[in-house]
C-alpha positions as CSV (number, residue, x, y, z in Angstrom):
1,M,0.0,0.0,0.0
2,D,2.8,2.4,0.8
3,E,4.3,1.8,-2.7
4,L,0.9,2.5,-4.3
5,K,0.5,5.7,-2.2
6,S,3.9,6.8,-3.5
7,L,2.9,6.2,-7.1
8,F,-0.4,8.0,-6.7
9,R,1.3,11.0,-5.0
10,Q,3.6,11.2,-8.1
11,L,0.7,11.2,-10.4
12,R,-1.3,13.6,-8.3
13,G,1.6,16.1,-8.4
14,K,1.9,15.6,-12.2
15,F,-1.8,16.2,-12.9
16,W,-3.0,18.5,-10.2
17,G,0.0,20.2,-8.7
18,E,1.0,20.2,-5.1
19,D,-2.2,20.1,-3.1
20,G,-2.4,18.8,0.4
21,Q,-6.1,18.3,0.4
22,A,-5.9,16.2,-2.8
23,E,-3.2,14.1,-1.2
24,A,-5.2,13.6,1.9
25,Q,-8.2,12.5,-0.2
26,I,-6.1,10.0,-2.2
27,D,-4.7,8.6,1.1
28,A,-8.3,8.2,2.4
29,D,-9.4,6.5,-0.8
30,L,-6.5,4.1,-0.7
31,E,-7.2,3.2,3.0
32,E,-10.9,2.7,2.5
33,G,-10.6,0.9,-0.8
34,L,-13.3,3.0,-2.4
35,E,-14.6,1.7,-5.7
36,D,-14.2,5.0,-7.6
37,D,-11.7,5.6,-10.4
38,F,-8.8,5.5,-8.0
39,G,-10.2,2.3,-6.3
40,N,-10.4,0.6,-9.7
41,L,-6.9,1.7,-10.4
42,I,-5.6,0.2,-7.2
43,A,-7.4,-3.0,-7.9
44,T,-5.9,-3.1,-11.4
45,V,-2.4,-2.6,-10.1
46,S,-2.6,-4.6,-6.9
47,K,-4.2,-7.8,-8.1
48,P,-1.8,-10.6,-9.2
49,T,-1.4,-11.2,-12.9
50,S,-2.1,-14.8,-12.3
51,G,-3.8,-17.0,-9.7
52,R,-0.5,-17.7,-7.9
53,D,0.2,-16.6,-4.4
54,G,2.4,-13.7,-3.5
55,E,5.3,-15.9,-2.3
56,A,5.5,-17.6,-5.7
57,E,5.5,-14.3,-7.5
58,H,8.2,-13.1,-5.1
59,R,10.4,-16.1,-6.0
60,E,9.9,-15.4,-9.7
61,A,10.7,-11.7,-9.2
62,E,13.9,-12.7,-7.5
63,Q,14.8,-14.6,-10.7
64,G,14.1,-11.5,-12.8
65,K,10.7,-12.6,-14.2
66,G,7.1,-12.7,-13.3
67,T,6.1,-9.6,-11.3
68,P,6.5,-6.3,-13.2
69,S,9.2,-3.9,-12.1
70,E,8.4,-0.8,-10.1
71,E,9.0,1.3,-13.1
72,A,6.7,-0.8,-15.2
73,R,4.0,-0.6,-12.5
74,A,4.4,3.2,-12.4
75,E,3.9,3.4,-16.2
76,E,0.9,1.1,-16.0
77,V,-0.7,3.3,-13.3
78,E,0.0,6.4,-15.3
79,E,-1.4,5.1,-18.5
80,I,-4.6,4.0,-16.8
81,S,-5.0,7.2,-14.9
82,V,-4.5,9.3,-18.1
83,K,-7.3,7.3,-19.7
84,S,-9.5,7.9,-16.6
85,L,-8.8,11.6,-16.8
86,C,-9.4,11.8,-20.6
87,P,-12.1,9.1,-21.3
88,G,-13.6,10.7,-24.4
89,K,-12.4,12.1,-27.7
90,F,-10.3,15.0,-26.3
91,C,-7.4,15.1,-23.9
92,A,-6.2,18.7,-23.6
93,G,-3.5,20.6,-21.8
94,W,-2.8,24.3,-21.7
95,M,-0.5,26.8,-20.1
96,T,0.2,30.5,-20.3
97,D,3.2,32.2,-18.7
98,V,4.5,35.8,-18.5
99,G,8.0,34.7,-19.4
100,R,11.2,36.2,-17.9
101,V,11.3,39.7,-19.5
102,R,7.8,41.2,-19.8
103,G,6.1,42.8,-16.8
104,H,2.6,41.4,-17.5
105,N,0.9,38.7,-19.6
106,E,-0.9,39.9,-22.8
107,D,-1.9,36.4,-24.0
108,A,-5.3,34.8,-23.6
109,I,-6.6,31.3,-24.2
110,F,-10.0,29.5,-24.3
111,I,-10.6,25.7,-24.2
112,F,-14.0,24.1,-24.4
113,T,-15.0,20.5,-25.2
114,G,-18.4,18.9,-25.3
115,E,-19.4,15.3,-25.8
116,Q,-22.6,13.4,-25.5
117,E,-23.3,9.7,-24.8
118,A,-26.8,8.9,-26.0
119,D,-28.8,7.6,-29.0
120,N,-28.5,10.1,-31.8
121,A,-25.8,11.9,-29.9
122,M,-24.3,15.1,-31.2
123,P,-20.8,14.9,-32.7
124,P,-18.0,15.6,-30.4
125,F,-17.2,19.4,-30.3
126,G,-14.1,21.2,-29.2
127,A,-13.1,24.9,-29.4
128,F,-9.5,26.0,-28.8
129,I,-8.6,29.6,-29.0
130,L,-5.4,31.5,-28.5
131,A,-4.7,35.3,-28.7
132,D,-1.5,37.2,-28.2
133,G,-2.0,40.9,-27.4
134,M,0.3,43.0,-29.5
135,G,3.2,44.3,-27.5
136,G,3.7,48.1,-27.5
137,H,0.0,48.7,-28.2
138,Q,-2.4,50.2,-25.7
139,G,-4.3,47.6,-23.8
140,G,-2.8,44.5,-25.5
141,E,-3.9,42.3,-22.7
142,L,-7.4,43.7,-22.9
143,A,-7.5,43.2,-26.7
144,S,-6.5,39.5,-26.5
145,A,-9.0,38.8,-23.7
146,L,-11.8,40.5,-25.6
147,A,-11.0,38.8,-28.9
148,V,-11.0,35.4,-27.3
149,R,-14.3,36.1,-25.5
150,E,-16.1,37.5,-28.5
151,S,-15.0,34.7,-30.9
152,A,-15.8,32.0,-28.3
153,T,-19.2,33.4,-27.6
154,Y,-20.0,33.5,-31.4
155,L,-18.8,29.9,-31.9
156,M,-20.8,28.6,-28.9
157,S,-23.9,30.3,-30.1
158,E,-23.7,29.4,-33.8
159,V,-22.1,26.0,-33.6
160,Y,-22.2,24.3,-30.2
161,L,-25.7,25.2,-29.0
162,P,-27.4,24.1,-32.3
163,L,-25.5,20.8,-32.2
164,L,-26.6,20.3,-28.6
165,S,-30.2,21.1,-29.4
166,G,-30.2,18.5,-32.3
167,A,-31.6,21.1,-34.7
168,E,-31.4,20.1,-38.3
169,R,-29.2,22.3,-40.5
170,E,-31.0,24.1,-43.2
171,G,-29.8,24.7,-46.7
172,D,-29.4,28.5,-46.2
173,Q,-27.3,28.2,-43.1
174,L,-23.7,29.3,-43.1
175,S,-21.0,26.6,-43.4
176,L,-18.7,26.0,-40.5
177,T,-15.9,27.7,-42.3
178,E,-18.1,30.8,-42.8
179,I,-19.1,30.7,-39.2
180,L,-15.5,30.6,-38.1
181,R,-14.6,33.5,-40.3
182,G,-17.6,35.4,-38.9
183,A,-16.4,34.8,-35.3
184,I,-13.0,36.3,-36.1
185,V,-14.5,39.2,-38.0
186,K,-16.8,40.0,-35.1
187,A,-13.9,39.9,-32.7
188,N,-12.1,42.4,-34.9
189,R,-15.1,44.7,-35.0
190,V,-15.7,44.7,-31.3
191,V,-12.0,45.2,-30.4
192,T,-11.6,48.0,-32.9
193,Q,-14.7,49.8,-31.5
194,S,-14.1,49.1,-27.8
195,L,-10.3,49.4,-27.6
196,P,-9.0,51.7,-30.3
197,G,-5.3,51.6,-30.7
198,S,-5.0,48.0,-29.3
199,G,-4.4,44.8,-31.2
200,S,-4.0,41.0,-31.0
201,T,-3.4,37.9,-32.9
202,L,-6.3,35.3,-32.9
203,T,-6.0,31.6,-33.8
204,C,-9.0,29.4,-33.4
205,G,-9.2,25.6,-33.8
206,V,-12.7,24.0,-33.9
207,V,-13.3,20.3,-34.0
208,V,-16.7,18.9,-35.0
209,G,-16.8,15.2,-35.4
210,D,-13.9,14.1,-37.5
211,R,-12.9,17.5,-39.0
212,L,-10.8,20.3,-37.8
213,F,-11.4,23.9,-38.7
214,I,-8.8,26.6,-38.3
215,G,-9.3,30.4,-38.4
216,H,-6.4,32.7,-38.1
217,V,-4.9,36.2,-38.2
218,G,-1.5,37.3,-36.9
219,D,1.6,35.3,-36.1
220,S,0.4,32.8,-33.5
221,R,0.5,29.3,-34.9
222,A,-1.5,26.1,-35.3
223,Y,0.1,22.7,-36.1
224,L,-1.5,19.4,-36.7
225,Q,0.1,16.0,-36.3
226,R,-1.9,13.0,-37.6
227,D,-0.9,9.6,-36.1
228,D,2.9,9.5,-36.3
229,E,3.2,11.6,-39.4
230,A,5.4,14.7,-39.5
231,P,3.7,17.8,-37.9
232,Q,2.1,20.2,-40.4
233,L,2.1,24.0,-39.9
234,L,-1.5,25.0,-40.6
235,T,-1.2,28.8,-40.3
236,H,0.7,31.6,-42.1
237,D,2.6,34.3,-40.2
238,H,1.1,37.6,-41.1
239,S,4.2,39.5,-40.1
240,L,6.3,42.1,-42.0
241,V,9.4,40.0,-41.6
242,N,7.8,36.9,-42.9
243,R,6.6,38.8,-46.0
244,L,10.1,40.1,-46.6
245,L,11.4,36.5,-46.3
246,E,8.9,35.3,-48.9
247,M,10.0,38.1,-51.2
248,G,13.6,37.0,-50.8
249,Q,14.6,40.4,-49.2
250,L,15.8,38.8,-45.9
251,T,17.6,35.6,-44.9
252,E,16.4,33.5,-42.0
253,E,19.3,34.8,-39.9
254,E,18.5,38.4,-40.7
255,A,14.8,37.8,-39.9
256,A,15.6,36.4,-36.5
257,V,17.1,39.7,-35.3
258,H,15.2,42.1,-37.4
259,P,14.0,45.1,-35.3
260,Q,10.5,44.9,-36.9
261,R,10.0,41.1,-36.5
262,N,7.0,41.7,-34.3
263,V,5.2,44.0,-36.6
264,L,2.0,42.5,-38.1
265,Y,0.3,43.5,-41.3
266,R,-2.9,41.6,-40.4
267,A,-4.3,41.3,-36.9
268,I,-7.3,41.9,-34.7
269,G,-7.9,45.6,-34.0
270,Q,-6.6,47.1,-37.2
271,G,-10.1,48.1,-38.4
272,G,-11.6,48.0,-41.8
273,T,-12.2,44.7,-43.7
274,L,-10.2,41.9,-42.2
275,D,-9.0,39.0,-44.4
276,V,-9.2,35.9,-42.3
277,D,-7.4,32.6,-43.2
278,V,-9.8,29.7,-42.8
279,Q,-9.2,26.0,-43.7
280,S,-10.5,22.6,-42.7
281,Y,-8.7,19.3,-42.3
282,P,-9.7,15.6,-41.8
283,L,-8.7,14.0,-38.6
284,Q,-7.3,10.5,-38.2
285,E,-7.6,7.9,-35.5
286,R,-5.1,9.8,-33.3
287,S,-4.2,13.4,-34.0
288,R,-2.5,16.2,-32.1
289,L,-3.5,19.9,-32.4
290,L,-1.0,22.5,-31.1
291,L,-1.7,26.2,-30.8
292,C,1.1,28.5,-29.6
293,S,2.2,32.1,-29.4
294,D,5.4,33.4,-30.9
295,G,6.8,33.4,-27.4
296,L,7.1,29.6,-27.8
297,W,7.7,28.9,-31.4
298,G,10.1,31.9,-31.7
299,L,12.4,30.4,-29.1
300,L,12.2,26.6,-29.7
301,E,13.2,24.9,-32.9
302,E,10.4,22.7,-34.3
303,P,12.3,19.4,-33.9
304,N,13.0,20.2,-30.2
305,L,9.4,21.4,-29.7
306,W,7.9,18.1,-31.0
307,A,10.5,16.0,-29.2
308,L,9.3,17.5,-25.9
309,I,5.7,16.7,-26.9
310,K,6.5,13.2,-27.9
311,N,8.4,12.4,-24.6
312,A,5.7,13.9,-22.3
313,P,3.3,11.5,-20.7
314,T,0.3,13.8,-21.0
315,P,-0.7,16.9,-22.9
316,Q,-0.5,19.0,-19.7
317,A,3.0,17.7,-18.9
318,A,4.0,18.6,-22.5
319,C,2.7,22.1,-22.1
320,Q,4.7,22.5,-18.9
321,A,7.8,21.2,-20.5
322,L,7.4,23.5,-23.5
323,V,7.0,26.6,-21.3
324,E,9.9,25.7,-19.1
325,S,12.1,25.2,-22.2
326,A,11.1,28.5,-23.6
327,N,11.9,30.2,-20.4
328,E,15.3,28.5,-20.2
329,A,15.9,29.8,-23.8
330,G,15.4,33.4,-22.5
331,G,11.6,33.8,-22.0
332,T,11.7,37.0,-24.0
333,D,8.0,37.2,-24.5
334,N,4.8,35.8,-23.0
335,I,4.4,32.1,-23.7
336,S,1.1,30.4,-24.3
337,V,0.3,26.9,-25.6
338,I,-2.7,24.6,-26.1
339,L,-2.1,20.9,-26.9
340,V,-5.0,18.6,-27.7
341,E,-4.8,14.9,-28.3
342,I,-7.9,14.0,-30.4
343,L,-8.7,10.3,-30.2
344,G,-10.9,8.0,-32.2
345,A,-11.7,10.2,-35.2
């Protein structure tokens, strides 16, 4: 029992942070043998893998076979607990951090998932939104928060609630790509009117059933990795430096230190007609969606970024590792990341 307590304390720290109340509850559950998720986990790990008695298993363990090692047991507990925490289509992690240079955080994120278990159930729905307030602009943190709130409200009203109600789509209704474009256009209009002089990036990922929809302005990024294929960058950086790169007027090395590398030519809050990039993609049996601000992708090379994701046991652990690495690389900007594992497409 002490060994199991130790393993669960490790998992508790990984998934919930250091919380004495949570630890006390886990200890109580272990002692009472409650048949909740943790009780089932204890039974799964504690029961012998065969009908033999403990002494026989101990003898085989001494010979290097039979009972799994402590490391294997820990991995088994962790795998089962992850499935318990993420039983449906989505397993999401997220994190936002001020970094090591800025005095305040101008990023904002939104995460929502909805699933139904019933006859004629609605398709699984997920909305994942990230905004990076433009540094140097008045009220960048307000602009990003407002952009996220307005776009999320629009998507919930126009996509999620109709799905939940089971209403049939009519022929004259907007497509999902048009709705997503409308959400970002509305966010731009509200921010321009409410916070003149401010600005923000805005990147939205919406999952309905087995399709992913991406809407985007600015230089935050969205990536998609399907099964074990190479990650695919889904968004285009709407920055002055990236435009100069495309025109062949800058090298990669010059772009990395260009004094105007943070200047955007397309973003929320710039007023007028906003040209929004919108695309849709099919999902496979196991896909990963990554949204991140330039405070992350600007400091970590893509191979290192994806190696951290691959080696992390959960999406939340991956987000923490990514933010820590960006801070170790200087933390020169706010750092935000959303990582979603999408299962069973």
